[in-house]
C-alpha positions in Angstrom: 64.2 162.6 193.2 64.7 161.4 189.7 62.2 161.6 186.9 62.8 159.4 183.9 59.8 160.5 181.8 59.9 164.2 181.1 59.5 166.3 177.9 59.5 169.9 176.7 57.9 171.7 173.8 54.4 172.0 172.4 51.8 169.2 171.9 49.4 169.5 169.0 46.3 168.0 170.6 46.0 170.5 173.6 48.0 173.3 175.2 50.7 172.4 177.7 53.2 174.5 179.7 56.1 173.0 177.9 58.7 175.7 177.6 62.0 174.4 178.9 62.1 177.1 181.7 58.5 176.2 182.7 59.3 172.5 182.9 62.5 173.1 184.9 60.7 175.3 187.3 57.9 172.7 187.8 60.4 169.9 188.5 62.3 172.1 191.0 59.1 173.1 192.8 58.4 169.4 193.5 61.9 168.5 194.7 62.9 166.7 191.5 66.6 167.2 191.1 67.3 165.1 188.0 65.1 164.4 185.0 65.6 162.6 181.7 64.1 164.9 179.0 63.3 164.6 175.3 61.7 167.0 172.8 58.0 166.7 172.1 58.7 168.1 168.6 60.4 164.9 167.6 57.3 162.8 168.1 55.5 164.1 165.1 58.5 164.9 162.9 59.3 162.7 159.9 62.9 162.6 161.0 62.6 162.2 164.7 66.4 162.6 165.1 66.3 166.2 163.7 65.8 167.8 167.1 68.6 166.1 169.0 71.2 168.8 168.5 68.7 171.4 169.6 68.0 169.2 172.6 71.6 169.3 173.7 71.8 173.1 173.5 68.4 173.8 175.0 69.2 171.7 178.1 72.7 173.0 178.6 71.8 175.8 181.0 69.9 173.3 183.3 72.3 170.9 185.0 69.5 168.7 186.4 68.0 168.1 182.9 69.7 165.2 181.3 69.1 165.1 177.5 67.7 161.9 176.1 68.2 162.0 172.3 65.5 160.4 170.1 66.3 157.6 167.7 64.3 156.3 164.7 65.6 152.7 163.9 64.1 152.9 160.5 66.6 155.6 159.5 70.0 154.4 158.1 71.8 157.1 160.2 70.7 155.8 163.6 74.1 154.2 164.5 75.9 157.4 163.5 73.4 159.4 165.6 74.2 157.2 168.7 77.9 157.8 168.3 77.5 161.6 167.8 75.1 162.0 170.7 77.0 159.9 173.2 80.0 162.2 172.9 78.0 164.6 175.2 78.6 163.1 178.6 75.2 164.4 179.9 73.5 161.8 177.6 72.6 158.9 179.9 69.9 157.2 177.7 68.2 157.2 174.3 64.5 157.1 173.5 62.4 155.5 170.7 58.8 156.7 170.3 57.7 153.2 169.2 54.2 153.9 168.1 55.1 157.0 166.2 57.7 155.3 163.9 57.5 152.5 161.3 59.9 150.4 163.4 58.4 146.9 163.3 59.3 145.1 166.6 58.1 141.8 165.0 61.1 141.9 162.6 63.7 140.1 164.5 66.6 141.1 162.3 66.2 144.8 162.7 65.2 144.6 166.3 68.2 142.4 167.2 70.6 144.7 165.3 69.3 147.6 167.3 69.4 145.9 170.7 72.9 144.6 170.0 74.1 148.2 169.7 72.9 149.0 173.2 74.0 145.6 174.5 77.5 146.7 173.7 77.3 150.3 174.7 75.7 149.8 178.0 73.6 152.9 177.7 69.9 152.6 178.8 67.3 152.5 176.0 63.8 153.8 176.5 61.1 152.1 174.4 58.2 154.5 174.7 55.0 152.4 174.3 52.6 155.3 174.7 52.6 159.1 174.8 49.0 159.8 175.5 46.0 157.6 176.4 44.4 156.5 173.1 41.0 157.6 174.5 42.3 161.2 174.2 43.7 160.9 170.7 42.3 163.2 168.1 39.5 161.4 166.3 41.4 161.8 163.0 44.8 160.8 164.4 44.5 157.7 166.5 47.8 156.2 167.7 47.4 152.8 169.2 49.8 151.6 171.9 52.9 149.8 170.8 53.2 146.1 171.7 56.4 145.7 173.7 56.2 141.9 174.1 58.4 141.4 171.0 61.1 143.6 172.6 60.9 141.8 175.9 61.3 138.5 174.2 64.1 139.7 172.0 66.0 141.3 174.9 66.5 137.9 176.5 69.2 137.3 174.0 71.1 140.5 175.0 71.9 140.2 178.8 73.8 143.5 178.7 70.8 145.6 177.5 69.3 148.0 179.9 65.8 148.6 178.7 63.2 151.0 180.1 59.6 150.5 179.0 58.0 153.9 179.0 54.3 154.5 179.2 53.4 151.0 180.2 50.3 150.2 182.2 48.8 147.4 184.2 49.0 144.9 181.4 52.8 144.5 181.2 54.0 140.9 181.5 55.8 140.8 184.8 57.3 137.3 184.2 59.0 138.5 181.0 60.3 141.6 182.8 61.8 139.5 185.6 63.4 137.1 183.2 65.9 139.8 182.2 68.0 141.6 184.8 68.1 144.9 183.0 64.4 145.7 182.2 62.7 148.6 184.0 59.2 150.1 184.0 58.2 153.8 184.1 55.4 154.5 186.5 54.0 157.5 184.6 51.0 155.7 183.1 50.4 153.0 185.7 46.8 154.0 186.3 44.1 151.9 188.0 43.4 150.9 191.5 46.5 149.5 193.3 48.4 149.1 190.0 51.8 149.8 191.5 51.0 147.8 194.6 50.3 144.9 192.3 53.6 145.3 190.5 55.4 145.3 193.8 53.6 142.1 194.8 54.9 140.6 191.6 58.5 141.3 192.6 59.0 144.3 190.4 59.9 146.9 193.1 63.6 147.1 192.0 62.5 147.7 188.4 60.1 150.6 189.0 61.2 154.1 188.0 59.3 157.3 188.7 58.0 159.2 185.7 56.0 162.4 185.7 55.3 162.6 181.9 55.5 166.3 182.4 54.2 168.5 180.7 51.5 166.2 179.3 50.4 165.1 182.7 50.1 166.9 186.0 53.0 166.4 188.4 50.7 166.0 191.4 49.0 163.1 189.7 52.4 161.4 189.1 53.2 161.6 192.8 49.8 160.4 193.9 50.0 157.4 191.6 53.0 156.2 193.5 52.3 157.4 197.1 48.8 156.0 197.2 50.1 152.4 196.9 53.4 152.2 198.7 55.3 152.5 202.0 57.9 155.2 202.6 60.8 152.8 202.0 59.2 151.6 198.7 58.7 155.1 197.7 62.4 156.0 198.2 63.3 153.1 195.8 60.9 154.2 193.1 61.5 158.0 193.4 65.3 157.8 193.7 67.3 154.7 194.4 66.4 152.5 191.4 67.0 155.2 188.9 70.2 156.4 190.6 71.6 152.9 190.4 70.6 152.5 186.8 71.8 155.9 185.6 74.8 156.4 187.8 73.4 159.4 189.5 74.3 160.3 193.1 
C-alpha cells in the first residue's frame, strides 16, 4: 500500500507519536510499504524550506519513506530549492502548506509561474489545503482552509501538471477535477457519511489516493474511511494502483 499524506515531528497543539522511527513502525505494522513524508516542523517555520535538507537525511535509513520537500512560493529561492532537492532521486513530489504561507492563489501571475515549473518538470505537486480540522485549532491560532478552486482553474492551462490536493473534504469541485487529467485527491480528510462513495459515483475513482495523515490522525481511521465505502477492487485502486501509476512505484 502507498500513503501519500504522511508526516513526522512534533505538533504544537497536542502530543503526537511523530518520531521518524515511530512513524515508520506504524506504517509497517499496517502493511504500508511506501509513504510520501514531509516534516511537521516546516508548517510553523517562517522559512518552510529550512527543514528540507534535514528531511533528506532523516529519511535515508528508511527505504519506504519517500521525502517530500516543502516549498514556499513566496520565497525568491523556491526555484533553486526545487533544483537542489530533485537531485535526490528519492524525491517524487513537492508539497506546499497553502494555508500556512502568504502565497495568494488568486494572484494569477505568481500561481502560473509556479505551476509552469511543475508543468515542465513533471514532478507531482501537493497543494495542502488543510492540516487539521479548523474546529480543533487553538482558539488563538485559527487557520482557515485554503481555497483550492483558483489552483484548479489555473491548472487547466498546464496540461502536464500533476497536482495532488491534500486535505480536501466533501466540498471539492468534482467537475473541475475531471477537467484536468492530472489532478488527484488525498482521502485523509474525506470525512462524512459515504463521502468516498460519492466521489466514486462522480467518476473520481482513478483520482483518489490513500492518505493516513499520520501522526496527526489515527491510521485505523484512515483505513476505515476508505473501506467503509468501497468494494475490494475499488480499495486496491485507492490504496495502491492509482498512486503507483502516478509516482512510478512498483
